[in-house]
C-alpha positions as CSV (number, residue, x, y, z in Angstrom):
1,M,69.1,45.5,-32.5
2,T,72.1,47.4,-30.7
3,L,73.0,46.5,-26.8
4,V,72.0,50.5,-25.9
5,E,68.1,49.1,-26.5
6,L,68.5,47.2,-23.3
7,A,67.9,50.8,-22.0
8,N,64.6,50.6,-23.5
9,C,63.5,48.2,-20.5
10,S,61.1,50.0,-18.6
11,D,62.3,51.9,-15.2
12,T,66.0,51.8,-16.4
13,A,66.2,55.4,-15.4
14,S,64.2,55.8,-12.4
15,A,64.3,58.3,-9.8
16,V,64.1,55.4,-7.0
17,P,65.5,52.7,-8.6
18,S,64.9,48.9,-7.9
19,S,67.0,46.5,-6.5
20,G,67.3,45.1,-10.1
21,A,68.1,48.8,-11.5
22,S,71.0,49.1,-9.3
23,L,72.4,45.7,-9.8
24,T,72.4,46.3,-13.6
25,R,74.2,49.4,-12.9
26,V,77.2,48.0,-10.4
27,A,77.3,44.6,-13.1
28,L,77.8,46.5,-16.4
29,F,80.0,48.9,-14.3
30,N,81.7,46.3,-13.8
31,L,82.4,44.6,-17.1
32,E,83.4,47.9,-18.7
33,L,85.6,48.5,-16.1
34,A,87.2,45.3,-16.7
35,L,87.5,45.8,-20.4
36,R,88.9,49.5,-20.2
37,L,91.7,47.9,-17.9
38,G,92.3,44.9,-19.9
39,H,91.6,42.4,-17.2
40,V,89.0,40.6,-19.3
41,N,88.6,39.3,-22.8
42,A,86.5,41.4,-25.4
43,L,84.9,38.3,-27.0
44,S,83.9,36.6,-23.6
45,V,82.1,40.0,-22.5
46,K,80.2,39.8,-26.0
47,T,79.4,36.1,-25.2
48,V,77.2,37.2,-22.2
49,T,76.0,40.6,-24.1
50,D,75.0,39.1,-27.4
51,E,72.7,36.7,-25.3
52,L,71.4,39.5,-23.3
53,V,70.6,41.3,-26.5
54,E,68.9,38.1,-27.9
55,W,66.9,37.4,-25.0
56,Y,65.3,41.4,-25.7
57,Q,65.0,40.9,-29.1
58,A,62.5,37.7,-28.6
59,C,60.6,40.1,-26.0
60,A,60.4,42.7,-28.8
61,A,58.9,40.4,-31.2
62,V,56.4,39.8,-29.5
63,G,55.6,43.1,-28.5
64,Y,56.6,42.4,-24.4
65,Q,58.8,45.4,-23.0
66,P,60.4,44.1,-20.0
67,H,61.0,45.8,-16.9
68,V,64.9,46.5,-15.6
69,D,64.0,43.6,-13.0
70,Q,64.0,41.3,-15.7
71,L,66.8,42.3,-17.7
72,Y,69.2,41.7,-14.2
73,G,67.4,38.5,-14.3
74,V,68.8,37.3,-17.3
75,L,71.6,38.8,-17.3
76,A,72.7,37.5,-13.6
77,E,71.8,34.1,-15.1
78,L,74.0,34.2,-18.0
79,L,77.2,35.6,-15.7
80,V,76.7,32.0,-13.7
81,K,76.1,30.6,-16.9
82,W,79.4,32.0,-18.4
83,G,81.2,32.6,-15.2
84,P,82.6,29.1,-15.1
85,K,84.0,29.5,-18.4
86,F,85.7,32.9,-18.3
87,G,86.7,33.1,-14.5
88,F,90.1,33.6,-13.8
89,E,91.2,36.2,-16.9
90,R,92.8,38.8,-14.9
91,G,96.2,37.6,-15.4
92,N,98.6,39.3,-13.6
93,A,101.0,38.5,-11.3
94,I,100.2,38.5,-7.7
95,T,103.4,40.6,-6.1
96,S,102.1,42.0,-3.2
97,L,101.6,40.5,0.4
98,L,103.4,38.0,-0.5
99,D,104.6,36.7,2.8
100,H,101.5,36.6,4.5
101,R,99.1,33.2,4.6
102,A,95.8,33.0,3.1
103,V,92.6,33.3,4.8
104,T,89.2,32.2,3.7
105,Y,85.3,32.6,5.5
106,Q,83.4,29.7,5.5
107,P,80.1,28.8,6.8
108,S,79.9,26.1,9.6
109,H,77.4,24.2,7.5
110,A,80.5,23.1,5.2
111,F,81.8,21.0,7.8
112,K,79.5,18.5,6.5
113,Y,81.4,18.1,3.0
114,W,84.4,18.2,4.6
115,L,84.5,15.5,7.9
116,T,83.4,12.2,7.4
117,D,79.8,10.2,8.9
118,A,81.8,9.7,12.4
119,I,81.3,13.4,13.0
120,P,77.7,13.7,13.3
121,E,77.3,17.2,14.4
122,A,78.6,17.9,11.2
123,A,75.5,17.0,9.4
124,K,73.4,19.1,11.8
125,P,70.9,21.3,10.1
126,D,72.0,23.8,13.1
127,H,74.8,24.4,15.0
128,S,75.7,26.1,18.1
129,I,79.4,27.8,19.3
130,A,79.7,24.5,20.8
131,D,79.5,22.3,18.0
132,V,81.6,24.5,15.8
133,Q,84.3,24.6,18.4
134,L,84.1,20.6,18.3
135,L,83.9,20.3,14.5
136,S,86.9,23.0,14.0
137,K,88.9,20.6,16.3
138,K,88.0,17.6,14.3
139,F,89.1,19.6,11.4
140,N,92.3,20.3,12.5
141,D,92.9,16.7,13.8
142,G,93.5,15.3,10.5
143,K,92.0,12.2,11.3
144,Y,88.0,13.1,9.6
145,H,88.6,14.5,6.7
146,R,86.2,13.0,4.0
147,S,88.0,11.7,1.0
148,G,88.5,13.6,-2.0
149,A,86.7,16.7,0.0
150,T,87.8,20.3,-0.9
151,I,87.3,23.7,0.0
152,G,85.3,25.1,-2.6
153,N,83.4,22.9,-5.5
154,D,84.1,23.3,-9.2
155,P,83.1,25.5,-10.7
156,N,82.7,28.5,-8.2
157,P,86.1,29.5,-7.0
158,V,87.7,30.0,-3.7
159,W,88.4,33.3,-2.5
160,L,91.4,34.3,-0.6
161,T,92.5,37.4,1.4
162,P,95.8,37.6,3.0
163,A,96.0,37.4,6.4
164,A,96.9,40.8,7.3
165,G,95.9,44.0,8.9
166,I,92.1,43.8,10.6
167,V,91.8,40.2,9.2
168,A,95.4,39.0,10.9
169,A,94.3,40.5,13.9
170,S,91.0,38.7,14.0
171,V,92.6,35.2,13.0
172,K,94.7,36.3,15.9
173,R,91.9,36.8,18.5
174,A,89.5,33.6,17.1
175,N,93.1,31.3,18.1
176,M,93.5,33.2,21.3
177,L,89.6,32.5,22.0
178,S,89.8,28.8,20.5
179,S,92.5,27.9,22.6
180,S,90.9,29.2,25.5
181,G,88.1,27.4,25.3
182,G,85.0,29.9,26.2
183,T,82.3,30.3,24.3
184,T,81.0,33.4,25.6
185,E,83.7,35.5,24.9
186,L,84.0,34.3,21.7
187,M,80.5,35.4,20.9
188,A,81.0,38.7,22.5
189,A,84.1,39.1,20.1
190,R,81.3,39.6,17.1
191,L,84.5,38.4,14.8
192,A,82.0,36.7,12.5
193,V,80.2,39.8,12.1
194,D,83.4,42.3,11.4
195,L,85.3,40.1,9.0
196,R,81.9,39.5,7.1
197,R,81.2,43.0,6.9
198,L,84.6,43.9,5.9
199,L,85.0,40.8,3.1
200,G,81.8,42.1,1.9
201,L,80.3,38.7,2.3
202,Y,76.5,39.6,1.9
203,K,74.3,36.7,1.5
204,R,75.9,35.0,4.8
205,Q,74.0,36.1,7.4
206,F,71.7,35.1,10.5
207,P,71.9,32.4,12.1
208,E,74.8,31.2,10.8
209,F,78.2,30.2,12.3
210,A,81.4,31.0,10.5
211,V,85.0,29.9,10.8
212,A,88.0,31.0,9.1
213,L,90.7,28.9,7.5
214,T,94.1,29.7,7.1
215,S,96.3,28.2,4.6
216,K,99.4,26.1,5.1
217,A,101.0,28.2,2.5
218,T,101.9,31.7,2.1
219,I,100.7,34.0,-0.6
220,R,103.7,33.4,-2.4
221,E,104.1,29.4,-1.5
222,L,100.8,29.7,-3.3
223,V,102.0,32.0,-6.5
224,E,105.0,29.5,-6.5
225,R,103.5,26.2,-6.3
226,K,100.6,26.8,-9.1
227,G,103.5,28.4,-11.3
228,A,103.8,31.2,-13.5
229,V,100.2,33.0,-14.3
230,A,99.6,33.8,-18.2
231,P,98.6,37.3,-19.2
232,V,95.1,37.9,-20.1
233,A,95.5,38.7,-23.4
234,A,97.6,35.2,-24.1
235,K,94.5,33.3,-22.7
236,P,92.5,32.0,-25.7
237,V,88.6,32.4,-25.0
238,A,86.4,29.9,-27.0
239,A,82.6,31.0,-27.1
240,K,81.4,28.0,-25.9
241,P,80.1,26.6,-22.6
242,A,82.3,24.4,-20.5
243,T,82.6,20.7,-21.2
244,A,84.0,17.7,-19.6
245,E,86.9,17.7,-22.4
246,D,88.0,21.0,-20.4
247,D,88.7,19.1,-17.1
248,D,92.8,19.1,-18.3
249,A,92.6,23.4,-19.0
250,D,95.6,24.9,-19.8
251,D,98.1,25.8,-16.1
252,A,97.2,29.3,-16.5
253,S,93.8,28.3,-14.6
254,L,95.3,27.0,-11.6
255,G,97.3,30.4,-10.5
256,L,96.3,33.0,-7.7
257,F,93.6,35.5,-9.9
258,A,92.3,39.2,-9.0
259,P,88.8,38.3,-9.5
260,T,86.2,39.8,-12.5
261,Q,82.6,39.9,-12.7
262,F,83.1,36.8,-14.2
263,D,84.2,35.3,-10.2
264,A,81.4,36.9,-9.0
265,R,79.0,35.6,-11.0
266,D,75.7,37.1,-9.4
267,Y,76.9,38.1,-5.9
268,P,75.2,41.7,-4.7
269,R,78.0,43.1,-3.6
270,F,81.1,42.6,-6.0
271,R,83.3,45.5,-7.1
272,H,85.9,45.5,-9.8
273,W,89.3,46.8,-8.5
274,P,91.1,49.1,-9.3
275,V,89.4,51.6,-10.7
276,A,92.1,53.9,-11.3
277,P,95.4,52.5,-11.1
278,P,97.9,52.4,-9.6
279,Q,96.9,51.8,-6.3
280,P,97.5,49.9,-3.4
281,Y,98.1,46.0,-3.6
282,D,96.2,46.6,-7.3
283,D,97.6,43.4,-8.2
284,F,94.6,41.9,-5.8
285,G,90.9,42.6,-6.0
286,R,89.1,44.6,-3.3
287,T,86.5,43.6,-1.2
288,W,83.3,46.0,-0.8
289,A,83.2,46.7,3.3
290,L,79.6,46.5,4.4
291,D,78.2,49.1,6.8
292,G,81.8,51.2,6.7
293,M,83.5,48.9,8.1
294,A,86.6,49.8,9.8
295,A,89.6,49.5,7.4
296,Y,91.9,47.2,6.6
297,E,94.3,49.2,6.9
298,P,94.5,52.7,8.0
299,G,92.2,54.8,5.4
300,E,91.3,51.9,3.2
301,L,88.0,50.3,3.1
302,G,88.1,46.7,2.5
303,A,90.6,44.2,2.0
304,P,93.0,42.4,-1.0
305,E,90.9,39.4,-2.3
306,V,91.9,36.6,-4.9
307,V,90.3,33.6,-6.2
308,T,91.4,30.2,-6.8
309,M,90.7,26.6,-7.8
310,P,89.4,24.4,-4.6
311,M,92.1,23.6,-2.4
312,K,92.9,20.1,-0.8
313,L,91.9,20.2,2.7
314,G,95.3,19.1,3.3
315,D,95.9,22.6,2.1
316,I,94.4,24.3,5.8
317,H,97.0,24.8,7.9
318,Q,93.7,25.4,10.8
319,V,90.0,25.9,11.0
320,L,89.6,28.7,13.7
321,P,85.8,29.7,15.3
322,L,84.6,33.0,14.6
323,G,81.2,32.7,16.3
324,Q,77.6,33.5,15.1
325,I,76.5,36.6,12.4
326,T,73.8,38.3,13.8
327,D,73.2,40.6,10.8
328,R,69.8,39.4,9.7
329,A,68.4,39.6,5.4
330,F,67.0,43.3,4.9
331,S,63.2,43.9,4.2
332,P,62.6,44.4,0.5
333,A,62.2,47.9,1.2
334,Q,65.4,48.0,3.4
335,Q,67.0,45.8,0.2
336,K,66.2,48.6,-2.6
337,I,68.0,51.4,-0.8
338,A,70.9,49.7,0.3
339,D,71.4,48.1,-3.9
340,A,70.9,51.8,-4.5
341,K,73.7,53.1,-2.1
342,F,76.3,50.6,-3.0
343,A,75.5,51.6,-6.3
344,D,75.9,54.9,-6.2
345,E,78.9,54.5,-4.0
346,F,80.6,52.5,-6.6
347,C,79.6,53.9,-9.9
348,G,78.3,57.2,-9.0
349,P,76.4,59.1,-11.2
350,V,77.0,57.1,-14.4
351,T,73.5,55.8,-16.0
352,I,72.3,52.2,-17.5
353,L,72.2,54.4,-20.8
354,E,75.5,55.2,-20.3
355,L,77.3,52.0,-19.7
356,L,75.8,49.9,-22.3
357,T,76.6,52.7,-24.7
358,G,80.1,52.2,-23.7
359,L,80.2,48.9,-23.7
360,E,78.4,48.6,-27.1
361,K,82.0,51.3,-28.6
362,R,83.9,48.8,-27.1
363,L,82.1,45.7,-28.0
364,Y,81.0,46.4,-31.5
365,P,83.0,49.2,-32.9
């Protein structure tokens, strides 16, 4: 049984692809591209594809032909399973945008993890804009931080974007509106919507409220504080699940990293960047802007991004309310169209069979 035989799943080449077919194509494209650019270890990818083939073999052994949506379901589960072990593999040094602070976009319901029980609004199942403004002020006060709390929870990385371009302008506007205290103006500014789209945060949807967290340190200071980043080829990769013994892992896991599919796990709008270097800021990743969002800088869609380990609350300079997300979830029919459009725009005409063939040549020479 070979990797290419996964293309025998039904509807892998349908003229009207399902969401599973489109997202399978994107994930395979991301893995093949990362391998080709030397951004991930071949053993890491092979660990995932070996298990994928084993699953298909088990289906074939009982005469069952799985659907491509099932193929994607298993692939997504494996990326979630192995992502914590193989994340932070892209080891190039971050050398661009060093003098900007970092920004992370977070939902307001995360305040319950950050603030003590002395602030009952944090535990509300649903927030108002007034709640979010109050919670932001309490966080910025510093007195109500929950002991040991972090931004992000291990094993999930924190995604950071340099505060430049539209991101910087949005943070500045949020700061101004927050200082003035007006709720109507903040809601009308659509900062939560515009930043969500720019950063490709597909899963953040109505009726959530969003906040922007800015770091105390600049990108340069974060890189210097975390230490040098080891090249990916020098990072040993063991084909085993992460265990408690891995808590004191090597220092290379503490840096700022351009993300790969292992960091993104099964997120439905991740693209590996760059597709064809050199590109501006190709030491970073690049978000997939939703709905043709305005450019980060002229001529550029999406925003540079890196991933890092969960951050201490004390690493945060301030929290700024962004208002409510008004983008709603798609219907199943709309979802299928949106996923196919994303796959076509990012991957071009390449098929699942062609991607599996390319991966097999790289992984099983």
